[in-house]
C-alpha positions as CSV (number, residue, x, y, z in Angstrom):
1,M,104.0,7.6,-243.0
2,I,106.6,8.8,-240.6
3,T,110.2,9.3,-241.9
4,L,113.3,10.0,-239.8
5,C,116.3,12.1,-240.6
6,K,119.3,9.8,-240.3
7,A,121.6,12.6,-239.1
8,C,119.5,13.9,-236.1
9,G,116.6,11.5,-235.7
10,T,113.9,14.2,-236.1
11,S,110.6,12.7,-237.4
12,Y,108.5,14.1,-240.2
13,E,105.2,13.3,-241.8
14,A,105.9,12.0,-245.4
15,S,103.0,11.6,-247.8
16,G,104.6,9.4,-250.4
17,F,107.9,11.3,-250.5
18,H,110.6,12.5,-248.2
19,P,111.1,16.2,-247.3
20,E,113.8,17.9,-249.4
21,H,115.9,18.4,-246.3
22,C,115.8,18.4,-242.5
23,K,115.2,21.8,-241.1
24,I,116.9,20.9,-237.9
25,C,120.1,19.8,-239.7
26,K,120.2,22.9,-242.0
27,D,120.5,25.0,-238.9
28,E,124.1,25.8,-238.0
29,R,123.8,24.1,-234.6
30,Q,123.6,20.8,-236.4
31,Y,124.8,19.8,-239.9
32,L,123.9,18.2,-243.2
33,P,126.2,15.2,-243.8
34,A,128.8,15.5,-246.5
35,T,127.1,12.5,-248.2
36,G,123.8,14.3,-248.3
37,Q,120.4,14.1,-246.7
38,Q,119.2,10.6,-245.9
39,W,116.0,9.2,-244.5
40,V,114.8,6.0,-242.8
41,D,111.3,4.8,-241.9
42,C,110.4,3.6,-238.5
43,D,109.9,-0.1,-239.5
44,S,113.4,-0.2,-241.1
45,L,114.9,1.4,-238.0
46,F,113.2,-1.0,-235.6
47,S,114.4,-4.0,-237.6
48,S,118.0,-3.0,-237.3
49,H,118.1,-1.2,-233.9
50,T,116.9,-1.8,-230.4
51,N,117.1,0.0,-227.0
52,S,119.6,-0.6,-224.2
53,W,118.6,0.2,-220.6
54,K,120.8,1.1,-217.7
55,Q,119.9,1.7,-214.1
56,H,121.9,4.6,-212.6
57,E,120.0,5.1,-209.4
58,T,117.1,3.4,-207.7
59,H,114.9,6.0,-209.3
60,L,116.8,6.7,-212.6
61,F,117.2,4.7,-215.8
62,S,118.7,5.7,-219.1
63,I,117.5,4.4,-222.5
64,Q,119.7,4.4,-225.5
65,T,119.4,3.1,-229.1
66,V,121.9,0.5,-230.2
67,P,123.7,0.4,-232.4
68,E,124.0,4.2,-232.3
69,F,121.5,6.1,-234.4
70,A,121.6,9.8,-235.4
71,I,123.0,12.0,-232.6
72,G,123.3,9.1,-230.3
73,Q,121.8,10.7,-227.2
74,R,120.1,8.8,-224.3
75,A,116.8,9.5,-222.8
76,F,116.1,9.2,-219.0
77,L,113.2,7.7,-217.1
78,L,112.9,9.4,-213.7
79,R,110.7,7.5,-211.3
80,T,108.9,9.7,-208.7
81,P,106.2,9.0,-206.2
82,E,103.9,11.1,-208.4
83,G,104.6,9.3,-211.6
84,N,107.4,8.6,-214.1
85,I,108.9,11.4,-216.2
86,L,110.7,10.9,-219.5
87,W,113.5,13.4,-219.9
88,D,114.7,13.9,-223.5
89,C,113.7,11.4,-226.3
90,I,115.2,8.9,-228.7
91,A,113.8,7.7,-232.0
92,T,113.4,4.0,-231.3
93,L,110.1,3.3,-229.6
94,D,110.0,-0.5,-230.1
95,D,107.6,-3.0,-228.6
96,A,110.1,-4.0,-225.9
97,T,110.4,-0.4,-224.7
98,K,106.7,0.1,-224.7
99,M,106.2,-3.1,-222.6
100,L,108.9,-2.1,-220.1
101,I,107.7,1.4,-219.6
102,H,104.1,0.3,-219.2
103,S,105.2,-2.3,-216.6
104,L,106.9,0.5,-214.7
105,G,103.7,2.5,-214.5
106,G,103.8,4.4,-217.8
107,L,104.6,8.1,-218.1
108,K,103.2,11.1,-216.3
109,A,105.0,13.6,-218.5
110,I,107.7,14.0,-221.1
111,A,110.0,17.0,-221.0
112,I,112.8,17.7,-223.6
113,S,115.9,19.8,-223.2
114,H,116.0,21.2,-226.8
115,P,115.0,20.5,-230.4
116,H,117.9,18.2,-231.3
117,F,116.2,15.6,-229.0
118,Y,112.6,16.0,-230.1
119,S,113.0,12.9,-232.2
120,T,109.7,10.8,-232.2
121,M,108.3,12.5,-229.1
122,Q,104.9,12.6,-230.6
123,D,104.8,8.8,-230.8
124,W,106.0,8.4,-227.2
125,A,103.3,10.8,-226.0
126,A,100.5,9.0,-227.9
127,E,101.6,5.6,-226.7
128,F,101.7,6.6,-223.0
129,E,99.1,9.4,-223.1
130,A,101.6,11.8,-221.6
131,P,101.9,15.5,-222.2
132,I,105.1,16.8,-223.8
133,Y,106.5,19.9,-222.3
134,L,108.5,22.1,-224.6
135,H,109.7,25.6,-224.1
136,A,107.8,28.1,-226.3
137,S,111.0,29.8,-227.4
138,D,111.8,26.7,-229.5
139,S,108.3,26.1,-231.0
140,Q,109.6,26.9,-234.6
141,W,111.5,23.6,-234.5
142,I,108.5,21.3,-233.9
143,M,108.3,19.4,-237.2
144,R,105.2,17.3,-236.4
145,D,102.2,18.6,-234.6
146,S,100.7,16.6,-231.7
147,P,97.7,17.2,-229.4
148,W,100.0,16.1,-226.5
149,I,102.4,19.1,-226.9
150,T,102.2,21.8,-224.3
151,L,104.4,24.9,-224.7
152,W,105.6,26.6,-221.5
153,E,107.1,30.0,-221.0
154,G,109.3,31.6,-218.4
155,D,112.3,30.1,-216.6
156,T,110.8,27.3,-214.5
157,L,108.3,24.6,-214.9
158,K,107.2,22.4,-211.9
159,L,106.6,18.8,-212.9
160,G,106.3,17.4,-209.4
161,T,107.0,18.1,-205.7
162,N,110.8,17.7,-206.2
163,V,111.0,18.0,-210.0
164,T,111.6,21.3,-211.8
165,V,112.6,22.1,-215.4
166,L,114.8,25.1,-215.6
167,R,115.3,27.1,-218.8
168,L,118.9,28.2,-219.1
169,G,119.2,29.1,-222.8
170,G,122.5,29.0,-224.5
171,H,122.5,26.2,-227.0
172,F,118.9,27.1,-228.0
173,A,116.8,29.9,-226.6
174,G,114.7,27.4,-224.7
175,S,117.5,25.0,-223.7
176,S,116.6,23.5,-220.4
177,V,117.7,21.1,-217.7
178,L,115.7,19.0,-215.2
179,H,116.5,19.4,-211.5
180,W,115.5,16.7,-209.0
181,A,115.7,18.2,-205.5
182,Q,115.5,15.0,-203.5
183,D,118.5,13.9,-201.4
184,E,121.7,15.8,-202.5
185,G,120.1,17.0,-205.8
186,M,120.5,15.8,-209.3
187,L,120.6,17.6,-212.7
188,L,119.7,16.0,-216.0
189,C,121.2,18.5,-218.5
190,G,120.9,17.2,-222.1
191,D,123.8,19.1,-223.7
192,T,122.8,22.5,-222.3
193,V,125.8,21.7,-220.1
194,Q,128.3,19.3,-221.6
195,V,130.4,17.0,-219.5
196,T,134.0,16.9,-220.6
197,P,135.9,13.6,-221.1
198,G,137.6,13.7,-217.7
199,A,134.2,14.0,-215.9
200,D,135.7,16.7,-213.8
201,A,134.6,19.8,-215.8
202,V,131.8,20.9,-218.2
203,S,131.5,23.3,-221.1
204,F,128.9,25.2,-223.0
205,M,128.5,25.6,-226.8
206,W,126.2,27.2,-229.3
207,S,127.0,24.4,-231.8
208,Y,128.8,21.3,-230.7
209,P,129.4,19.6,-234.1
210,N,130.5,22.9,-235.6
211,M,132.5,23.9,-232.5
212,L,130.9,27.4,-232.2
213,P,131.1,28.8,-228.7
214,L,128.7,30.8,-226.6
215,P,129.4,34.4,-225.6
216,A,130.8,34.9,-222.1
217,V,127.7,36.8,-221.0
218,T,125.5,33.9,-221.9
219,V,127.6,31.4,-220.0
220,G,127.6,33.9,-217.1
221,N,123.8,33.9,-217.1
222,I,123.7,30.1,-217.1
223,I,126.0,30.0,-214.1
224,S,124.0,32.7,-212.3
225,Q,120.7,30.8,-212.9
226,L,122.3,27.6,-211.4
227,S,123.9,29.4,-208.5
228,G,121.1,28.7,-206.0
229,V,120.4,25.2,-207.3
230,K,121.7,22.3,-205.3
231,F,122.8,19.2,-207.2
232,S,125.6,16.8,-206.3
233,K,125.1,14.6,-209.4
234,L,124.8,15.5,-213.1
235,Y,123.9,13.3,-216.0
236,G,124.5,14.5,-219.6
237,A,123.0,13.5,-222.9
238,F,125.6,10.9,-223.8
239,E,126.8,7.6,-222.4
240,G,129.5,8.1,-219.7
241,K,128.9,11.8,-219.5
242,E,128.1,12.1,-215.9
243,I,129.5,13.6,-212.7
244,A,129.0,11.6,-209.5
245,K,129.7,14.2,-206.8
246,N,130.2,18.0,-206.3
247,A,128.6,18.6,-209.7
248,D,127.2,22.1,-208.7
249,E,130.7,23.3,-207.7
250,I,132.2,21.8,-210.9
251,V,129.7,23.6,-213.1
252,R,130.4,26.9,-211.3
253,R,134.2,26.5,-211.6
254,S,133.9,25.5,-215.2
255,G,131.8,28.5,-216.1
256,E,134.3,30.8,-214.5
257,K,137.2,29.1,-216.5
258,Y,135.2,29.4,-219.7
259,I,134.6,33.1,-219.2
260,A,138.2,33.7,-218.3
261,C,139.4,32.0,-221.5
262,L,137.3,34.5,-223.5
263,S,138.6,37.5,-221.6
């Protein structure tokens, strides 16, 4: 039986009993709720939640569980001439979602920004027979094994002619973003880079719920790694967290402001 942590959505194998606690939530980048650890099985989740789809571009859809579950992130389906790529993951893989993705041509690959969004990635991979690409630096946070998991190393992973995953670090050692180089360029950033409420700046954190910042040198490295990457648009992990133009300049300027505040 598969059981899900209600706080973060990570899935675990449960043989007749729930784990004592969620390893992901015990880490200081997440949290154990004040009310205590709680679990839910997939059938119960699917009976009370479904997925909402939104088309952002001709080639880009977001998928989000409603009502909000766990962290509340959205996944993205990027359609490319070489096949569809799922960026990040959500817990709810219901029949409607399976049908829609199959009707769009299935998945070529799954890539995930960091462990908070691993969720039920093993089930998505098995359903669509798609490899999951995770950075090897974060392998200790894989709570369920799967033959579809592929660990990659280094700072770049090519998933297609115009699609590259970039390891930036920061939030986690393997925290990554997906860059689509077509047209003016687009970045899918999870919460490796976090869009602020005004959508005119971004920030960077080691722990978002516990409001623990990153060192200036780490943010400097992130900005340096993105300095040669062209992207006019940026989509973050959460609904409404997106920048429609000049995103690369906004990220650079925000990084400089972050570093100045710590000086």
